[in-house]
C-alpha positions in Angstrom: 4.4 14.4 -6.0 2.2 12.1 -3.2 3.8 10.1 -0.7 2.6 6.3 -1.3 3.3 3.6 1.2 2.4 -0.2 0.7 1.6 -2.3 3.7 2.8 -6.0 2.2 3.9 -9.3 3.1 5.5 -12.2 1.2 3.2 -14.6 -0.4 0.7 -11.9 -1.0 -0.3 -12.1 -5.1 -2.2 -8.5 -4.4 0.3 -6.8 -2.8 2.9 -7.6 -5.7 0.3 -6.5 -8.3 0.0 -3.1 -6.5 3.9 -3.0 -6.5 4.0 -3.7 -10.2 1.4 -1.1 -11.0 3.2 1.6 -9.4 6.7 0.4 -10.8 5.5 0.1 -14.3 3.8 3.9 -13.8 7.3 5.2 -12.5 5.5 6.0 -9.0 7.6 6.0 -5.9 6.5 4.1 -3.1 8.1 2.8 0.4 7.3 -1.0 1.6 6.6 -1.8 4.8 6.3 -5.4 5.5 4.2 -6.4 8.3 5.6 -9.9 8.6 8.8 -8.9 9.8 8.7 -4.7 10.7 6.5 -4.5 14.2 6.1 -1.0 13.8 4.7 -1.2 10.4 2.3 -4.0 11.5 1.2 -1.9 14.7 0.8 1.2 12.2 -1.7 -0.9 9.8 -3.6 -1.8 12.9 -3.8 1.2 15.1 -3.4 3.9 12.5 -5.1 2.6 9.8 -7.7 0.0 11.2 -6.5 -2.6 8.6 -5.4 -6.0 9.0 -5.3 -6.9 5.7 -2.7 -6.7 2.8 -2.3 -4.9 0.6 -2.8 -1.6 2.6 -1.7 1.3 0.2 -1.5 4.7 2.0 -1.7 8.0 -0.8 -0.9 10.6 1.4 -3.5 10.1 3.7 -6.3 8.6 2.0 -6.1 4.8 2.7 -7.5 2.2 0.5 -7.1 -1.7 1.9 -7.0 -4.0 -0.8 -6.3 -3.1 -4.7 -8.8 -1.5 -7.1 -6.6 0.2 -10.0 -9.5 2.6 -10.7 -9.3 4.1 -7.2 -5.7 3.8 -7.0 -5.3 6.2 -10.2 -8.0 8.8 -8.7 -6.0 9.0 -5.0 -2.8 9.2 -7.2 -4.4 11.8 -9.3 -3.9 10.3 -12.6 
């Protein structure tokens, strides 16, 4: 099983779409809220070079934004 992390923030419709997509498919994931978790924000910018949500990390592959087709490929679906 691949490790999936979603960097998210409140009021972000695409973030909600990603979480719904993963939940409906029974794919476990971790949410990191960059609005309230400084370490998540620091990791997002420093490690993944992103300032956007959602940023989705599957193992170490990174997607900025939400593209269902690409996410399927990343998940190996």
